[in-house]
N, C-alpha and C positions, 0 to 999 in steps of 0.2 A: 278326728279332729289332726287336720296335717300338723306335724311340730317334728321338731329334730329329734333326732334317736338321743338315747340316754347319754351313749359316749358323747356324741355331738353336745349335748346342754351341759355335760361337765367338763369339756375344754372350753366352752364359751363364758362358763363359771370362774373357770381360771384367768380366762383373760380380763374379766372384770377385777376378779384378785389382784392380777397383776397391773392392771390399770390405775386401782386406787395407789397401790403400795409404790409404785412410780411417781405418781403424782407426789403424794405424802412425804416421800422420802427425799426429792429432790433429783431423781433418776431422769432427767432430761431425755437422754439418749434410748432409755428403757422406754420410757412412754412413748417417745415417737415411732418407734418399732414397732409400736402395737396398733398403728394404724397401716392402711396399703398404701402405694406410693400417692395414688391419686385422690386421696381420701379430702371429705370435706367435714368441717366443725364448724357447727352454728351455737354461738353463746347468745343468753339474752343479757343484756348489758344492764347497770343499775338503774340508766334512765329509761329501759322500757324497749329500747333499740336493740335490733341483730348485728350480732360483729359474726362475719363469717370466715374462714380460712379455707383456704384452697390447696392440697398439697403438703408433703412432709415438713417442708420447708416454714410453710405458713404455721401448719401443726406446733413447729417448736417455738415460734414465735409467742403462740400462742399461751404453751406452757411456761415461757421461761416468764411470760408477764407475773406470774405466780411464783417461781424457784426463783428469782432475784429480788423478790419482794422481803427486806428485815424482818416485817410482821407474818410472814407465811409459814414456818415452822411450828409444828405444835397443830395445824390443821391435820383434820383425820376424816377422809370422804367415805360414805357408806352408799352402797344400793342393794335394794332389797325387791321382793314382790317383782320377779320377772315375769314377763308376759311374753310368751312368741308367737310371733306372726308370720305368714306367710310374706316371701317378699311381693309388695305389688306388682311389681314387673315382670314376674316368673323367672328370673334369673335362679339357675342351680344353685345350691349350697350358699345361699342367701336368705338370712333370717330378719326380721324387723324385731330388736328387742325394747322392750317398753319396762321401765323402772323407777320405783321412787329413788329419790335422791337427798340426801342431807351431808352437811359437814358440820364438823364441831371443831370447837379449838380447845386444846388442853394445853395449858400453862400452869403446871403445879409448881406452888404450893394451892394457887387457886381452884376451883372446882372446873371441870369441863361446860363448855357452854355451847347449846345449838347455835349455830352460826348462818345457814342458810338451809332451806329446803326447796325441793322443785321435782322436777322429774325427766327422764332421758328418755330420748329415742333416737335408737341407735339402727342401724343395718350391720351387719356384721357377715362375713364372709369366707370362706374356706381357701386361704390363698397360699398356693405351694404346700399343702399339708397342715397349716396353722391357720386357726380360726384370727382374724385380723376386724378393724373397725373399719370400715368403707366410707361410714356418716355418723356423724354424731349430734344432737341438738339439743343443748342442754338449756332448760327453761325453768322459770319461777312456777311456784304453784298457784297460777294464776291465769285468767284469759281463756283463749281457747279451750283448756282443759277442763276446766268448769262450765263451758257455755250450755250444758244442758240444765242448769239450775236458772237460766233465765235472769231477768231484773232484779231478782233478790240473792246477789251472789255481794257480800260485803268490798266496798272497795277501799283501799287505803288512802 
């Protein structure tokens, strides 16, 4: 199976840890720095549409949408079940990374609760010796990802 080296996997896991820390601690510039200059981020909206951001300036606007919300502190984003796939375009030092993703909200003394869950499909690239996110798609756990189940998928 074609897969990243152990060292590359460790560095990519570190990229994702830094991503969540920057997002959840309000480190806007640290978050933006994890993306390539020409990166694209796609996020599924609450209405079911797609919001696409191109380039670091637009990705900064995307993360500020969260960092500037007064109710955002207390969110914790998690990713797990990493699946690495070869880049479909065959580019060297590129990997598709699929993960489960979820966010909790923690505001003591209330117990934490699950706020959102879904999946992420990213393309990461080794850029200047560091792994960066070239494209990111953040999607709910519905729709295409469940298409193999056919018509018996419950709809909200």
